[in-house]
Rosetta silent file (secondary structure, phi, psi, omega in degrees, C-alpha in Angstrom):
SEQUENCE: XXXXXXXXXXXXXXXXXXXXXXXXXXXXXXXXXXXXXXXXXXXXXXXXXXXXXXXXXXXXXXXXXXXXXXXXXXXXXXXXXXXXXXXXXXXXXXXXXXXXXXXXXXXXXXXXXXXXXXXXXXXXXXXXXXXXXXXXXXXXXXXXXXXXXXXXXXXXXXXXXXXXXXXXXXXXXXXXXXXXXXXXXXXXXXXXXXXXXXXXXXXXXXXXXXXXXXXXXXXXXXXXXXX
SCORE:     score description
SCORE:     0.000 S_00000001
   1 L     0.000  -33.020 -179.093    0.000    0.000    0.000 S_00000001
   2 H   -58.751  -43.284 -179.909    2.872    2.376    0.703 S_00000001
   3 H   -66.609  -39.214  178.781    3.982    2.289   -2.940 S_00000001
   4 H   -63.654  -41.760  179.105    0.424    2.813   -4.165 S_00000001
   5 H   -64.920  -41.806  178.442    0.031    5.837   -1.881 S_00000001
   6 H   -62.422  -38.494  179.302    3.334    7.314   -3.052 S_00000001
   7 H   -66.596  -41.750  177.518    2.226    6.844   -6.669 S_00000001
   8 H   -60.375  -45.399 -178.577   -1.107    8.571   -5.973 S_00000001
   9 H   -65.285  -34.500  175.078    0.671   11.495   -4.331 S_00000001
  10 H   -63.552  -43.745  179.466    3.018   11.811   -7.293 S_00000001
  11 H   -65.128  -36.906  175.951    0.033   11.943   -9.642 S_00000001
  12 H   -61.733  -46.090 -179.929   -1.610   14.577   -7.422 S_00000001
  13 H   -61.387  -41.280 -179.384    1.553   16.690   -7.555 S_00000001
  14 H   -66.749  -41.750  178.257    1.751   16.358  -11.331 S_00000001
  15 H   -64.702  -40.023  178.107   -1.910   17.306  -11.812 S_00000001
  16 H   -65.189  -38.510  178.578   -1.471   20.306   -9.528 S_00000001
  17 H   -61.947  -41.698  178.955    1.616   21.376  -11.448 S_00000001
  18 H   -64.700  -32.432 -177.086   -0.363   21.308  -14.701 S_00000001
  19 H   -93.256   -1.695 -177.686   -3.124   23.381  -13.084 S_00000001
  20 L    68.002   36.243 -177.425   -0.768   25.793  -11.316 S_00000001
  21 L  -115.188  158.398  174.628   -2.037   24.674   -7.916 S_00000001
  22 L   -84.965  124.146  179.268   -0.404   23.890   -4.583 S_00000001
  23 H   -55.834  -24.137  179.341   -0.732   20.134   -3.811 S_00000001
  24 H   -66.569  -13.581  179.438   -1.477   21.098   -0.215 S_00000001
  25 H   -87.089    0.264 -179.183   -4.882   22.365   -1.424 S_00000001
  26 L  -113.664  120.098  179.591   -5.961   18.831   -2.393 S_00000001
  27 E   -97.615  132.471  178.390   -7.189   16.487    0.334 S_00000001
  28 E   -94.454  115.333  174.281   -7.045   12.720   -0.216 S_00000001
  29 E   -98.890  116.157 -179.530  -10.084   10.898    1.183 S_00000001
  30 E   -79.211  115.270 -177.737   -9.340    7.165    1.412 S_00000001
  31 E   -88.367  105.511 -171.142  -12.487    5.315    0.340 S_00000001
  32 L   -98.819   10.681 -179.480  -12.446    2.202    2.491 S_00000001
  33 L   -57.274  137.289 -178.154  -15.801    0.699    1.507 S_00000001
  34 L    74.141   -7.574  178.131  -15.615   -3.144    1.316 S_00000001
  35 L   -99.900  142.015 -173.644  -12.142   -3.121    2.928 S_00000001
  36 L   -83.270  178.261 -178.467  -11.736   -4.377    6.470 S_00000001
  37 H   -58.271  -33.611 -179.311  -10.183   -2.882    9.593 S_00000001
  38 H   -63.308  -41.932  178.405   -6.745   -4.351    8.868 S_00000001
  39 H   -65.549  -38.094  179.260   -6.499   -2.457    5.575 S_00000001
  40 H   -67.670  -39.844  176.850   -7.652    0.740    7.268 S_00000001
  41 H   -61.582  -39.688  178.866   -5.060    0.283   10.017 S_00000001
  42 H   -63.540  -43.832  179.031   -2.369   -0.105    7.382 S_00000001
  43 H   -64.700  -40.041  178.619   -3.504    3.095    5.664 S_00000001
  44 H   -63.993  -33.709  177.745   -3.640    4.927    8.997 S_00000001
  45 H   -66.566  -18.468  177.231   -0.081    3.797    9.640 S_00000001
  46 L   -93.290    4.785  175.260    0.898    5.658    6.479 S_00000001
  47 L   102.939    0.338  179.566   -0.566    8.871    7.858 S_00000001
  48 L   -82.692  137.987 -176.942   -4.090    8.821    6.457 S_00000001
  49 L  -125.512  -12.749 -179.167   -6.793    9.874    8.911 S_00000001
  50 E  -109.229  129.690 -177.628   -9.940   10.392    6.782 S_00000001
  51 E  -131.583  130.966 -177.245  -11.874    7.398    5.504 S_00000001
  52 E  -101.527  136.281  179.640  -14.937    7.428    3.275 S_00000001
  53 E  -128.833  150.160  179.602  -17.726    4.880    3.467 S_00000001
  54 L   -93.621  -30.374 -171.378  -20.842    4.330    1.367 S_00000001
  55 L  -124.321  136.372  179.802  -23.030    2.401    3.794 S_00000001
  56 H   -63.997  -30.681  179.273  -23.852    3.060    7.430 S_00000001
  57 H   -59.117  -42.892  178.912  -23.802   -0.679    8.143 S_00000001
  58 H   -66.945  -38.415  178.522  -20.091   -0.815    7.310 S_00000001
  59 H   -60.487  -47.198 -179.194  -19.403    2.263    9.416 S_00000001
  60 H   -59.914  -34.181 -178.715  -21.132    0.700   12.420 S_00000001
  61 H   -76.435  -36.202 -171.984  -19.065   -2.455   12.015 S_00000001
  62 H   -86.906  -41.566 -172.445  -15.689   -0.797   11.542 S_00000001
  63 H   -56.073  -46.476 -179.285  -15.627    2.178   13.901 S_00000001
  64 H   -61.748  -27.413 -179.596  -15.734    0.167   17.159 S_00000001
  65 H   -80.529   -9.336 -175.979  -12.812   -1.951   15.949 S_00000001
  66 H  -126.172   20.750 -175.728  -10.706    1.139   15.246 S_00000001
  67 L   -65.951  -18.400  178.788  -11.588    3.369   18.178 S_00000001
  68 L   -75.939   -9.077  178.809   -7.980    3.366   19.359 S_00000001
  69 L  -104.372  144.946  178.874   -7.073    5.390   16.253 S_00000001
  70 L   -86.821   77.384 -176.597   -7.922    9.073   15.822 S_00000001
  71 L  -103.666  155.677  176.952   -9.777    8.634   12.536 S_00000001
  72 E  -115.940  120.660 -174.931  -12.309   10.870   10.812 S_00000001
  73 E  -100.692  131.947 -175.499  -15.212    9.034    9.161 S_00000001
  74 E  -124.278  125.988  176.268  -16.950   10.510    6.126 S_00000001
  75 E   -89.508  120.873 -178.762  -20.176    9.234    4.600 S_00000001
  76 L  -113.008   -9.404  179.838  -20.063    9.572    0.832 S_00000001
  77 L   -90.928  169.281  179.252  -22.937    7.264   -0.130 S_00000001
  78 L   -60.387  130.686 -177.224  -26.648    7.999   -0.332 S_00000001
  79 L  -107.812  117.764  174.872  -28.058    8.352    3.182 S_00000001
  80 L   -71.977  143.599 -177.593  -31.571    7.131    3.890 S_00000001
  81 H   -58.765  -34.616 -178.559  -33.460    9.385    6.278 S_00000001
  82 H   -74.038   -3.838  175.375  -34.105    6.477    8.649 S_00000001
  83 H  -104.436    7.286 -178.101  -30.332    6.045    9.023 S_00000001
  84 H   -61.377  -37.187  179.783  -29.758    9.650   10.101 S_00000001
  85 H   -59.522  -43.176  178.222  -29.551    8.633   13.764 S_00000001
  86 H   -65.043  -40.949 -178.741  -26.675    6.274   12.972 S_00000001
  87 H   -61.699  -43.443  179.835  -24.920    8.914   10.876 S_00000001
  88 H   -61.062  -35.906 -177.163  -25.064   11.430   13.710 S_00000001
  89 H   -76.107  -38.486 -165.418  -23.564    8.874   16.074 S_00000001
  90 H  -107.846  -24.782 -172.920  -20.802    7.448   13.914 S_00000001
  91 L  -110.853  156.768  179.761  -19.583    9.855   11.233 S_00000001
  92 L   -95.165  -20.306 -176.998  -17.804   13.211   11.304 S_00000001
  93 E  -154.206  143.542  173.859  -19.021   14.459    7.931 S_00000001
  94 E  -116.339  120.079 -179.105  -21.784   13.737    5.422 S_00000001
  95 E   -99.286    5.313 -172.648  -20.910   14.505    1.796 S_00000001
  96 E  -122.845   35.746  177.270  -24.220   13.356    0.324 S_00000001
  97 E   -73.356  121.201 -172.784  -26.799   15.820    1.684 S_00000001
  98 L  -141.714    9.657 -179.593  -29.367   16.153   -1.087 S_00000001
  99 L  -162.365  153.844 -175.060  -32.835   16.853    0.359 S_00000001
 100 H   -69.345  -34.348 -179.300  -34.552   18.830    3.095 S_00000001
 101 H   -59.632  -37.885  177.741  -36.128   15.818    4.801 S_00000001
 102 H   -70.486  -42.514  178.745  -32.656   14.467    5.493 S_00000001
 103 H   -59.096  -44.422 -178.254  -31.386   17.877    6.623 S_00000001
 104 H   -63.493  -42.072 -178.414  -34.315   18.256    9.037 S_00000001
 105 H   -69.168  -44.505  177.177  -33.789   14.799   10.542 S_00000001
 106 H   -59.506  -45.624 -178.322  -30.040   15.230   10.930 S_00000001
 107 H   -60.958  -44.085 -178.973  -30.536   18.641   12.498 S_00000001
 108 H   -60.814  -44.104  179.205  -33.086   17.369   14.987 S_00000001
 109 H   -65.142  -42.760 -179.361  -30.788   14.546   16.115 S_00000001
 110 H   -66.674  -40.875  179.760  -27.780   16.852   16.350 S_00000001
 111 H   -62.604  -38.746  177.899  -29.698   19.507   18.260 S_00000001
 112 H   -60.563  -34.177 -178.724  -30.791   16.884   20.792 S_00000001
 113 H   -91.301   -4.607 -177.575  -27.117   16.031   21.324 S_00000001
 114 L    66.721   36.805 -175.641  -25.936   19.648   21.331 S_00000001
 115 L  -128.161  170.654  171.654  -23.616   18.982   18.402 S_00000001
 116 L  -132.956  168.786 -178.953  -22.997   20.053   14.816 S_00000001
 117 E  -145.833  147.565  174.868  -21.607   18.237   11.791 S_00000001
 118 E   -78.787  140.343  177.260  -19.872   19.209    8.551 S_00000001
 119 E  -136.741  151.394  167.817  -21.849   18.536    5.379 S_00000001
 120 E  -117.623  144.696  178.466  -21.373   18.831    1.648 S_00000001
 121 E   -90.674  125.745  179.503  -24.343   19.201   -0.671 S_00000001
 122 E   -85.405  128.116  179.932  -24.463   16.563   -3.396 S_00000001
 123 E  -117.196  138.156 -178.768  -25.302   17.926   -6.841 S_00000001
 124 E   -89.327  104.411  179.298  -26.239   15.798   -9.839 S_00000001
 125 L  -104.125   -1.589 -179.330  -24.015   16.862  -12.719 S_00000001
 126 L  -109.988  146.151  179.358  -24.395   13.609  -14.668 S_00000001
 127 L   -78.123   -4.504 -175.494  -27.456   12.610  -16.726 S_00000001
 128 L   -66.423  129.120 -177.811  -27.303    9.019  -15.436 S_00000001
 129 L   -66.544  -18.187 -178.737  -30.506    8.080  -13.581 S_00000001
 130 L   -77.297  -12.553 -176.223  -28.536    5.999  -11.071 S_00000001
 131 L   -88.608  141.235  177.835  -26.807    9.067   -9.655 S_00000001
 132 L   -94.544  169.500  174.285  -28.211   10.962   -6.674 S_00000001
 133 L   130.498  160.806  174.700  -28.067   14.678   -5.966 S_00000001
 134 E   -67.464  148.647  167.459  -29.851   17.982   -6.372 S_00000001
 135 E   -68.820  144.788 -176.290  -30.477   19.304   -9.829 S_00000001
 136 H   -50.869  -39.466 -178.715  -28.077   22.237  -10.409 S_00000001
 137 H   -69.156  -12.641 -179.284  -30.907   24.760  -10.468 S_00000001
 138 H   -90.756   -7.263 -171.218  -32.040   23.637   -7.021 S_00000001
 139 H   -63.368  -53.314 -175.379  -28.752   24.416   -5.284 S_00000001
 140 H   -63.112  -43.941  175.076  -29.227   28.056   -4.286 S_00000001
 141 H   -60.378  -35.435 -179.820  -32.780   27.563   -2.967 S_00000001
 142 H   -69.172  -40.574  176.989  -31.540   24.535   -1.002 S_00000001
 143 H   -61.302  -35.559  176.584  -28.662   26.484    0.511 S_00000001
 144 H   -64.360  -43.441  178.795  -31.213   29.067    1.615 S_00000001
 145 H   -62.301  -38.204 -176.478  -33.320   26.360    3.261 S_00000001
 146 H   -64.675  -16.355  175.912  -30.277   24.948    5.050 S_00000001
 147 L   -65.264  -16.894  176.892  -29.942   28.184    6.993 S_00000001
 148 L   -79.384   -5.826 -175.297  -32.880   26.858    9.045 S_00000001
 149 L  -125.711   75.714 -170.604  -30.682   23.975   10.242 S_00000001
 150 L   -67.518  -12.302  176.511  -27.683   25.557   11.990 S_00000001
 151 L   -75.978  -10.871  178.897  -26.262   22.270   13.249 S_00000001
 152 E   -98.238  109.969 -178.423  -25.367   21.470    9.627 S_00000001
 153 E   -91.746  102.035 -174.122  -22.151   23.278    8.723 S_00000001
 154 E   -79.222  114.762 -174.287  -22.178   23.505    4.921 S_00000001
 155 E  -104.948  -15.585 -177.214  -18.575   23.349    3.738 S_00000001
 156 E   169.252 -158.576 -175.677  -18.935   22.721    0.014 S_00000001
 157 E  -126.684  154.411  176.875  -20.328   20.580   -2.777 S_00000001
 158 E  -132.956  147.929  173.740  -19.920   16.991   -3.947 S_00000001
 159 L  -150.169  160.115  170.524  -20.629   15.265   -7.241 S_00000001
 160 L  -112.289  121.473 -179.935  -20.175   12.014   -9.122 S_00000001
 161 L   -72.717  164.556  176.492  -19.089   12.538  -12.720 S_00000001
 162 L   -59.531  141.064  178.437  -20.558   10.611  -15.609 S_00000001
 163 L   -82.046   91.753 -172.241  -19.189    7.074  -15.910 S_00000001
 164 L  -155.055  153.520  172.965  -17.465    7.532  -19.256 S_00000001
 165 L   -87.992   -1.825 -179.050  -14.083    7.419  -20.962 S_00000001
 166 L   -78.452  104.356 -175.947  -14.969   10.694  -22.681 S_00000001
 167 H   -57.198  -41.666 -178.000  -12.644   13.183  -21.000 S_00000001
 168 H   -62.961  -40.140 -179.340  -14.660   16.189  -22.124 S_00000001
 169 H   -67.783  -39.959  178.907  -17.888   14.759  -20.690 S_00000001
 170 H   -67.522  -46.619 -179.725  -16.252   13.944  -17.345 S_00000001
 171 H   -61.306  -33.544 -179.727  -14.548   17.315  -17.106 S_00000001
 172 H   -61.881  -35.852  176.950  -17.858   19.047  -17.858 S_00000001
 173 H   -63.479  -45.278 -178.711  -19.323   17.534  -14.666 S_00000001
 174 H   -67.715  -41.412 -179.993  -16.417   18.837  -12.605 S_00000001
 175 H   -63.223  -39.560  179.713  -16.450   22.238  -14.274 S_00000001
 176 H   -63.346  -40.639  179.821  -20.162   22.601  -13.626 S_00000001
 177 H   -64.929  -39.967  177.851  -19.689   21.897   -9.905 S_00000001
 178 H   -61.919  -42.594  179.239  -16.924   24.503   -9.714 S_00000001
 179 H   -64.315  -37.592  178.043  -19.178   27.069  -11.408 S_00000001
 180 H   -66.239  -39.348  176.510  -21.993   26.244   -8.989 S_00000001
 181 H   -61.081  -44.522  179.849  -19.631   26.747   -6.054 S_00000001
 182 H   -63.739  -38.449  177.772  -18.617   30.121   -7.448 S_00000001
 183 H   -65.272  -39.823  179.241  -22.271   31.091   -7.924 S_00000001
 184 H   -63.351  -42.508  179.062  -23.044   30.085   -4.330 S_00000001
 185 H   -65.256  -40.931  179.427  -20.212   32.228   -3.022 S_00000001
 186 H   -64.316  -27.466  179.367  -21.320   35.163   -5.148 S_00000001
 187 L   -84.174    1.215  175.959  -24.808   34.759   -3.661 S_00000001
 188 L   106.162   -2.101  179.872  -23.367   35.150   -0.177 S_00000001
 189 L   -90.354   71.571 -171.185  -22.798   31.538    0.831 S_00000001
 190 L   -70.938  -17.757  177.935  -19.128   32.096    1.513 S_00000001
 191 L   -75.131  -12.487 -179.353  -18.737   28.939    3.580 S_00000001
 192 L   -82.829   91.923 -173.291  -19.340   26.832    0.467 S_00000001
 193 L  -119.649  -38.039 -172.837  -15.709   26.368   -0.520 S_00000001
 194 E   -79.726  150.955  175.559  -14.820   22.699   -0.925 S_00000001
 195 E  -128.211  104.479  176.965  -15.338   20.621   -4.069 S_00000001
 196 E   -92.064  105.586 -177.676  -15.415   16.861   -3.482 S_00000001
 197 L  -160.865  144.715 -178.775  -15.070   15.351   -6.932 S_00000001
 198 L   103.621  131.653  179.011  -12.873   12.828   -8.670 S_00000001
 199 L  -129.702 -167.090 -175.146  -12.174    9.170   -7.981 S_00000001
 200 L   -51.565  -41.862 -172.829   -9.543    6.624   -8.978 S_00000001
 201 L   -80.220  -15.643 -171.354  -10.420    6.780  -12.678 S_00000001
 202 L  -145.472   16.153 -172.045  -10.640   10.554  -13.063 S_00000001
 203 H   -67.057  -27.109  178.642   -9.102   12.365  -10.084 S_00000001
 204 H   -68.113  -39.907  175.262   -6.414   14.095  -12.133 S_00000001
 205 H   -63.280  -40.166 -179.562   -9.034   15.720  -14.354 S_00000001
 206 H   -62.347  -43.263  178.697  -10.933   16.703  -11.211 S_00000001
 207 H   -60.973  -43.484 -179.392   -7.855   18.361   -9.714 S_00000001
 208 H   -66.054  -22.002  178.558   -7.273   20.291  -12.914 S_00000001
 209 L   -96.072    1.555  172.711  -10.904   21.460  -12.730 S_00000001
 210 L   114.958    7.545 -179.063  -10.572   22.628   -9.118 S_00000001
 211 L   -56.459  137.828  172.223  -11.234   19.668   -6.800 S_00000001
 212 L  -104.587  -20.455  179.412  -10.260   20.224   -3.178 S_00000001
 213 E  -133.527  123.989  176.170  -11.203   16.689   -2.063 S_00000001
 214 E  -115.086  143.378 -173.278  -10.611   13.553   -4.136 S_00000001
 215 E  -109.466  105.163 -171.598  -12.091   10.180   -3.177 S_00000001
 216 E  -115.932  123.162  179.164   -9.623    7.357   -3.815 S_00000001
 217 L  -115.131  -80.807 -171.830  -10.362    3.694   -3.157 S_00000001
 218 H   -64.600  -30.016  178.279   -8.999    0.953   -5.391 S_00000001
 219 H   -65.869  -21.835  178.719   -5.889    2.908   -6.429 S_00000001
 220 H   -97.716  -50.121 -172.831   -4.947    2.902   -2.742 S_00000001
 221 H   -90.891  -17.717 -175.130   -6.356   -0.319   -1.310 S_00000001
 222 L   102.319 -176.797 -176.435   -6.280   -2.520   -4.412 S_00000001
 223 L   -65.064  143.365  179.417   -9.078   -4.305   -6.254 S_00000001
 224 L   -90.972  150.438  169.270  -12.393   -4.632   -4.450 S_00000001
 225 L  -115.993  121.262 -178.919  -14.378   -7.779   -3.878 S_00000001
 226 L   -97.903   16.382 -179.846  -18.122   -7.179   -3.655 S_00000001
 227 L   -64.669    0.000    0.000  -18.898  -10.753   -2.648 S_00000001
């Protein structure tokens, strides 16, 4: 894993050089879904502290086994409203906030506990029906609504690009999210700064289009088994 991580960091540096960016502005989120605690411990031993998961069931299983490590857990998968209680208990950040019913439930649970949580708003920049997220035109009204839920600290936006080998089509998804972030800031939502976009297959394009957070799984941990 050490060699894979070094290779990823080299690619990050090269992409930043092409974009005229400082590599320190790009955060690597290790996507540990389907990988067990031993793999996460190995990654933590290499200095990684943020781990992304798709399903709350996996988070519930892994966190107790790794409580001796100071890790930060990030939910990147679609969150069902009835799992909001678990999310509030187990994760440090939700990157897939995409509807008011979820915001209201998270806020209520957090308010009961006297806590807050970082969130990113997921926006649908791909035409694929399998992808979740707000329609781009819904973003500003949704950010306005989120002001009613102060326990949710909105830090930025997240998207999943189209699953395609067409570089222009993938980059268009990332570019659109960057433009939406800029529009949000211009509208007064200055806390909306981060852009979580780009995965193993396309993170270099994402960096060149402005990503601040890239979500890397198989390039770090190796091939997944979904058995």
